[in-house]
N, C-alpha and C positions, 0 to 999 in steps of 0.2 A: 288752487283756486277756491276749493270748498272752504278752506280755513279763512280766506279773505272774506267770502260771503257770510260766513257765520259771525266773524268779528263785526262786519258792517251791519248785520242785522241786529246784533246786541248793542251796538253803539250808535244807533240812528235815532236822533231826537225827532219828535213829530214836526217841529217847525221846519225841518229840512224838506218834508213832504210838500209843504206849501211853496217853498222855493222851487222845487222840482216842477210843480204844477205851473207856476208862473213862468219858468224857463220854457216849458213845453208850449205854453200859449204864446210867448214871445217869438219862438221859432216858427210856430204856425203862422203868426201874423207877418213875420218877415217873408215867409214863403208866399203868402197871398200878395204882399206888396211887390215881391219879385216878379210874380206872374203878371200883375197889373201894370208894371212899369216896363212896357215893351221898348221904349226909347233907349233906356239904359242897356237893355239886352242887345238891341241892334248895334249900339255903339261899341259894345264889347266885341261883338262878332266882326265888325268892320275893322277894328284895330288888330285883330288876330291874324297871324300868318296862316293859321290852320282853321278856317271857318267851320269845318265839319266837327272838329274837336270842340270848338266853342259851343256849337249847338248841342252836342252831347253833354258838355259840362253844365250848360244852362238847364237842360232837362234834369240832370242829376241833382243840381242844387234845388230846383223847384220841388222835385219829388221828395228829396230827403228832408227839406224843411217842412213841407206840408204833412207828409205821413209821419216822419220822425218826430216832429213837434207834437202831433196828436198822440203818438205812442208814449212819448216822454211825459206828457201831461197826464195821461191816464195810468201811466206806470206799467205799460205792456211791453215786454222784452226791452226794457229800458237800456240796458248796457249795449245791446246790439244797435238800437236806434242812436245811441250816443256815438258809437263807433262810426256810423255813417255821417255824423255831424262834424266830427273832429277834423277831417281833411278839409272840409269847407271853411271852417273857422281858421285853420292854419293858413289856408290860401288868402283869406280876408286879412289876417293880421300881417302876414309877411309880404304879400304881393299886391293886393288890391288897395287897401286903405293907406299904406305908407306913401303912396303917390301924392296924397293931399297933405303930407307932412306929419311930424310927430308932436306938434304943438298941442296944447291942452284943449283947444276948441275943436279938435278933430273928434267929434263925438262918435262917429262910426268906428274909428280905430279903437277907442277906449271901450265902447260897448262890445266890440268883437273880442277884445282881450278879456274882458270880464266874463263874457259868455263862454269863452274857451276854458278859462279857469274853473268856472262852475261845472261845465261838462266833464272835465277831468275829475273833479270832486265826486260827481255822481257816478262816474265810471267806477270809482273806488267804493263809494258808500252804497250804491244800488238804489232801488226805487223806494224802499221804506214800507211802512205799514199800510198807508192809504194808497194802495196800488193794486192793479189787476194781478201783477206778479205775486204779490203776497197772498191774494185770495187763491191763486192756483196752487201755490206751494203749501198752503195751510192744510193740515190733516182734516179729514172729513168730520171727525168728532168735535173739532173746535168750531165748526160752522154753526153749531147749535147755540153757542154762547155769544 
């Protein structure tokens, strides 16, 4: 794992940091929208055979998007935050959004697929130079420059 992190740190262009920040903000906004849209939440719970599981999943999704999106945006424990996002996006890609069809106008499905791919890329590449992770790992003597 250390070799993968070293390779990712040496091959991480700065423009990827801006994509990471945008991804984090996007996930944070999706979390806010999820919390605000209680009608969709209640319809998911009513369709479920296990309402208690649905309530737990709804809280997990909201918390993971809100906190995880913020952590991804600022680059704090980025890989861990991404690991909490991936099951949500897998569920969205394979279980939630295909109900509306795989046609090109299903923007929720395509945005879920794109976000999942970008999350996997950042799981490999890490948070980059413009991140709290980088500041924490940076040796003390480099903070002067």
